[in-house]
N, C-alpha and C positions, 0 to 999 in steps of 0.2 A: 101682534104684527108691528106696532108702533114702538118696538123696542130699539133704545138708543144704541147705535154700534160705536164702540170706543174707536177714537182715531189714533193714528201715529203708533207709539211705543205701547200704549194701552191695547191696542188690537193684538199685537205681537205678544205681549204677555198673556193676554186672554187665550190666545191660541196655544201658547206654552203649557198653560194651567190645563187647558181642555186635554191636551197630549198627555199630560201626567194623569189626569183622571182616566183616560182610555188606557194608559200604560197599567194603572192600578187595577182596573177591570180586568184587564188580560191575565195579569198575575193571579187573579183571583180564580178566574177560569182555568189556569194552569194548575193552580193547586188543587181544583176540582178533578181534573184529569189524573193528576198523580195519586189522589186517593183512589180512584178508579182502578188505576194500576197495582195498588196495594192489596187487592183482593187476592191474587195468587199467593202472596206472603202471608196473608192472614190464613187462608185455607192450609198452608203448610204448618203455620205455626199452631194453629188449632189441632191438627194431626199430632204434632210433637206434644202439645200440652197433654193431650189425651193418654199418649205413652207414658210421660212423665208422672201423671195421676196414677195409671196402672201400677207403675214401679213404686211409687209412694205408698199405695195401699199395701203393696207386699211387703214393704219394709216396715209398715205399721202392725200388719200381722206378724212379721217375724219377731218384732221387738215385743209383743204382747206374749208370744211364746216362749221368749227368752226369760222375761220376767217371771212368767209361770213356773218355767222350770228351775230358775236360779233361786227365787225367793219362796216358793211352794205356796203362791196364793192361787185362788181359783182362776180358772181360765177367763171366766166371764168378767170378773173384777179388772183383770188385766187388759183384757180386750176393750172395756169400757174406758178405762184410764187412758190408754194410748189413743183411742179415738178421740176423747175429749182433748187430748193434747194436740193432735192433728187438726182438730176444728179450731182451736185457738191460732194456731200458726196461720191457718188459711184465712181466719177471719182478719188478722193483722195485716197480712199481705194484700187482701182485697181493699182494706180500709186505705192502705198506702197508695195503691194503685188508683183508687177513686179520687183521692185527694190530689194527687198528681195530674191527672187527667182535668180535674176541674179547674185547677191553677193553670194549666197551659192554654185550656180553651178560653178562660177569662181574660188572659194576657192578650190573646190575638185579638179577641172581639173588641178589647178597649182600643188597641192601637189602630184597627181598622176604622172604628168610628171616630176617633181623634183626627186621624189623617183625612177622613172624607169631610168632617166639619171644617178642619182648617182650609181644605181646597176650596169648598164652596164659599166660605167666607172671603178668601182672597179673591176668587173669581168675581163675586158680587161686589166687592170694593173696588175692583179694577173696571168693572163695566158699568157701575151705577152713575148716575149723575152726581153733581156735586150737592144738591140738596138732599139726595138720599143718603150720600156719605155723613152730612152734618147730623141727620136724624138716626144714624146706625148706633148699635150699642158700644162700638169702640170709637171714642172721641178722637179727633185729629190733634195729634200734640203740636203741630205747626201753626194752629189757627193764630197765635198772637202775632207770628211774623207775616202773615198773609194779610192781617187786618190792620197793620201797622201798629201792633201793640207793642209791648216792652220787649227789648232784644233779651231779656233774661230768659233762662228756660223756666218752664211751667213746673211748679211743685204741687198744684191743685188737681192734676190728672189722675185720675183712678179708672183703670180699666175693668169693666165688667167681666166675669169669666162666663163662658157660654158653655163651659165643659165641666163634667163631674169627676174629670180624673184625680184632682186634689181636692178632697173636702176640705171645708172651713172648719 
C-alpha cells in the first residue's frame, strides 16, 4: 500500500508500459482464440490424411504385386520389402514434422519470455525509487555525471545479463 507512485513523465511512461503489457496479454488471448478456430481445419485435415493414407496403402500393395510379377519373387517378400520402405518414409516424415514443431514452439516461448522480462524490468526501473535503482542489477551509466565525477564516458560499466537467450 505504501508503493511510491512515479511523478510526471515517469507516471506517463509507466502507464504506457502497462498498456503494452495489457496489449501483449490481449495478443496472447487472441492467439488462443485463433487456435480454437483451427479445430475445424484440423478435423478436415485429419479426414484428408486418412484418405491419403488409404491411397498410400493401395499404392504400396500395387507396388508389391508389380515387383512380384515382374521379378518373380514371392508375394510375401515383396509385401514385406514395400511395407518396410513405406515405414522408413513415414518415420522420416514424422521426424521432420516433430523437429519443425519443436523449433517453432521454442522460438515463440523464448520471444514471449524475453519480452515479458524486459517489460517488467523497464516498468520496475521507471517506478522504483533512486535507492532501488542504484541496487538493481543494471548499473546506471550516468552516475559519474550526477555525482560530479569525470565528464569522460565510463568504460568500467558491465551489464549483467538477466536472460538466457544468448548463452556465454
